[in-house]
Structures are given as structure tokens and as C-alpha cells.
FIKEBA-324120 format. One record per atom (N, C-alpha, C): x, y, z; chain; residue in one letter; atom name. Coordinates in Angstrom, 1 decimal. Example, Ala and Ser with C-alpha at 12.3 -4.5 7.8 and 13.67 -1.06 7.14 Angstrom:
<atoms>
{{13.2 -5.7 7.8} A A N}
{{12.3 -4.5 7.8} A A CA}
{{13.2 -3.3 7.8} A A C}
{{12.8 -2.2 7.1} A S N}
{{13.7 -1.1 7.1} A S CA}
{{12.9 0.0 7.9} A S C}
</atoms>
This chain:
<atoms>
{{-13.7 -1.6 9.5} A M N}
{{-12.5 -2.6 9.2} A M CA}
{{-12.1 -3.8 9.2} A M C}
{{-12.5 -3.8 8.6} A G N}
{{-12.1 -6.1 9.1} A G CA}
{{-9.8 -6.0 10.1} A G C}
{{-9.4 -6.5 10.1} A L N}
{{-8.6 -6.8 10.6} A L CA}
{{-7.4 -8.3 9.7} A L C}
{{-8.3 -8.5 8.7} A D N}
{{-8.1 -9.0 7.9} A D CA}
{{-7.6 -8.4 6.5} A D C}
{{-8.4 -7.1 6.9} A D N}
{{-8.2 -5.4 5.8} A D CA}
{{-7.2 -5.2 5.9} A D C}
{{-6.7 -4.8 6.8} A K N}
{{-5.4 -4.1 7.3} A K CA}
{{-4.1 -4.9 7.4} A K C}
{{-4.2 -5.3 7.5} A L N}
{{-3.0 -6.8 7.6} A L CA}
{{-2.3 -6.4 6.1} A L C}
{{-3.8 -7.2 5.1} A S N}
{{-3.1 -7.1 3.9} A S CA}
{{-3.2 -6.0 3.5} A S C}
{{-3.1 -5.1 3.9} A N N}
{{-3.6 -3.7 3.3} A N CA}
{{-2.1 -3.5 4.0} A N C}
{{-1.2 -3.4 5.2} A T N}
{{-0.6 -3.0 5.4} A T CA}
{{1.1 -4.4 4.5} A T C}
{{0.6 -4.7 4.9} A G N}
{{1.9 -6.0 3.7} A G CA}
{{1.6 -5.5 2.1} A G C}
{{1.3 -4.9 1.8} A E N}
{{0.7 -4.2 0.0} A E CA}
{{1.9 -3.3 0.4} A E C}
{{1.4 -3.1 1.3} A D N}
{{2.6 -0.9 2.2} A D CA}
{{3.8 -1.2 2.1} A D C}
{{4.4 -2.6 3.1} A L N}
{{5.2 -2.2 3.2} A L CA}
{{6.5 -3.5 2.2} A L C}
{{5.3 -4.4 0.9} A K N}
{{5.8 -4.7 0.1} A K CA}
{{6.3 -3.2 -0.9} A K C}
{{5.8 -2.7 -1.5} A G N}
{{5.4 -1.1 -2.6} A G CA}
{{7.0 -0.6 -1.1} A G C}
{{7.0 -0.1 0.1} A K N}
{{8.3 -0.1 0.5} A K CA}
{{9.4 -1.2 -0.5} A K C}
{{9.7 -1.8 -0.1} A A N}
{{10.3 -2.9 -0.3} A A CA}
{{11.1 -2.6 -1.4} A A C}
{{10.1 -2.8 -2.9} A K N}
{{10.0 -2.8 -3.9} A K CA}
{{11.3 -1.1 -4.0} A K C}
{{10.6 0.3 -3.9} A E N}
{{10.8 1.2 -3.6} A E CA}
{{11.8 1.1 -3.3} A E C}
{{12.8 0.9 -2.5} A T N}
{{14.3 1.3 -1.8} A T CA}
{{14.4 0.0 -2.8} A T C}
{{15.0 -1.0 -3.1} A A N}
{{15.7 -2.0 -3.6} A A CA}
{{15.7 -1.3 -5.5} A A C}
{{14.9 -0.8 -5.9} A G N}
{{14.9 0.0 -6.9} A G CA}
{{15.4 1.3 -7.3} A G C}
{{14.7 2.3 -5.8} A K N}
{{16.3 3.4 -6.0} A K CA}
{{17.7 3.2 -5.6} A K C}
{{18.2 1.1 -4.5} A A N}
{{19.6 1.2 -4.6} A A CA}
{{19.6 0.6 -5.5} A A C}
{{19.0 0.0 -6.0} A S N}
{{19.4 -1.0 -7.9} A S CA}
{{19.8 0.0 -9.0} A S C}
{{18.8 1.0 -8.6} A G N}
{{19.7 1.9 -10.3} A G CA}
{{18.0 1.7 -10.9} A G C}
{{16.8 1.0 -11.0} A D N}
{{16.0 0.6 -11.3} A D CA}
{{14.6 0.9 -11.3} A D C}
{{14.8 2.6 -12.3} A E N}
{{13.2 3.3 -11.5} A E CA}
{{11.9 2.5 -11.7} A E C}
{{12.0 1.3 -12.6} A A N}
{{10.7 0.1 -12.8} A A CA}
{{10.7 0.6 -11.6} A A C}
{{11.5 -0.3 -10.8} A Q N}
{{11.5 -0.8 -9.8} A Q CA}
{{10.3 0.0 -8.9} A Q C}
{{11.0 0.4 -9.3} A E N}
{{11.2 1.7 -7.2} A E CA}
{{9.5 2.3 -8.0} A E C}
{{9.0 2.8 -9.8} A A N}
{{7.7 3.4 -9.2} A A CA}
{{6.7 2.0 -9.7} A A C}
{{7.5 0.9 -9.7} A E N}
{{6.1 0.2 -9.3} A E CA}
{{5.6 0.6 -7.6} A E C}
{{6.7 0.2 -7.0} A G N}
{{6.8 -0.2 -5.0} A G CA}
{{5.6 1.1 -4.9} A G C}
{{6.5 2.9 -5.4} A K N}
{{5.1 4.2 -5.2} A K CA}
{{3.3 3.4 -5.3} A K C}
{{3.5 2.7 -6.9} A T N}
{{2.1 2.4 -7.2} A T CA}
{{1.8 1.3 -6.0} A T C}
{{2.6 -0.1 -5.2} A D N}
{{1.4 0.1 -5.1} A D CA}
{{1.6 -0.1 -2.9} A D C}
{{2.5 0.7 -2.9} A Q N}
{{1.6 2.3 -1.9} A Q CA}
{{0.8 2.7 -1.8} A Q C}
{{0.8 3.5 -3.6} A S N}
{{-0.7 4.3 -3.1} A S CA}
{{-1.9 3.8 -3.7} A S C}
{{-2.2 1.7 -3.9} A K N}
{{-2.6 1.9 -3.8} A K CA}
{{-3.2 0.3 -2.6} A K C}
{{-2.0 0.4 -1.5} A S N}
{{-2.8 0.6 -0.3} A S CA}
{{-3.1 1.8 0.8} A S C}
{{-3.0 2.2 0.2} A D N}
{{-3.7 4.2 0.8} A D CA}
{{-4.9 4.0 -0.2} A D C}
{{-5.0 3.9 -1.2} A L N}
{{-6.2 3.9 -1.7} A L CA}
{{-7.3 2.4 -0.6} A L C}
{{-7.0 2.3 -0.6} A K N}
{{-8.0 0.7 0.1} A K CA}
{{-8.0 1.1 1.5} A K C}
{{-6.9 1.6 2.0} A Q N}
{{-7.3 1.8 2.9} A Q CA}
{{-8.8 3.0 3.6} A Q C}
{{-8.6 3.7 2.8} A A N}
{{-9.4 5.0 2.9} A A CA}
{{-10.5 4.9 2.8} A A C}
{{-10.7 3.3 1.6} A G N}
{{-12.4 3.0 1.0} A G CA}
{{-12.2 2.1 2.5} A G C}
{{-11.9 1.6 3.1} A E N}
{{-12.9 1.0 4.5} A E CA}
{{-12.6 2.0 5.4} A E C}
{{-12.2 2.8 5.3} A K N}
{{-12.0 3.8 7.1} A K CA}
{{-13.9 5.1 6.4} A K C}
{{-14.1 5.4 4.8} A V N}
{{-15.1 5.3 4.6} A V CA}
{{-16.5 4.5 4.7} A V C}
{{-16.4 2.7 4.4} A K N}
{{-16.8 2.1 5.2} A K CA}
{{-17.9 1.8 6.5} A K C}
{{-16.2 2.1 7.0} A D N}
{{-16.8 2.5 8.0} A D CA}
{{-17.7 2.8 8.9} A D C}
{{-17.7 4.2 8.7} A A N}
{{-17.8 5.3 8.8} A A CA}
{{-19.6 4.9 8.5} A A C}
{{-19.8 4.9 7.3} A F N}
{{-21.4 5.0 7.4} A F CA}
{{-21.3 3.6 8.1} A F C}
{{-21.0 2.8 8.9} A K N}
{{-21.7 2.0 9.8} A K CA}
{{-22.8 2.4 10.4} A K C}
{{-21.4 3.0 11.5} A K N}
{{-21.4 4.0 12.8} A K CA}
{{-23.0 4.1 12.6} A K C}
</atoms>
């Protein structure tokens, strides 16, 4: 996994956590769900990168 990909995925994960927290604090269920979705996308991307790295070895 390249450093740029790691940073991008981490940034997306943090953005998702912030949206989720803000949604919980304000009672905005849509924003909370969007934050969880962003985190899930980040997790899938990270898993895909790990699979690519495994095949490179």
C-alpha cells in the first residue's frame, strides 16, 4: 500500500468519524449514517490495498 493511499484512507476514515460524531451530537441521523458509510468505504479501500500488497510479494 502506498503512503498516499494510506493517508487518503486515514483521512476519509477520520472525516467519517467526525461526521458520525457531529450527527450524534446534533441528533441528525442522516449525517451520522453518512459518517458510518464514509468509514466503511475507507475500511474496504484499506482491505483492497492489503490484498494488492499480498499479491505483490
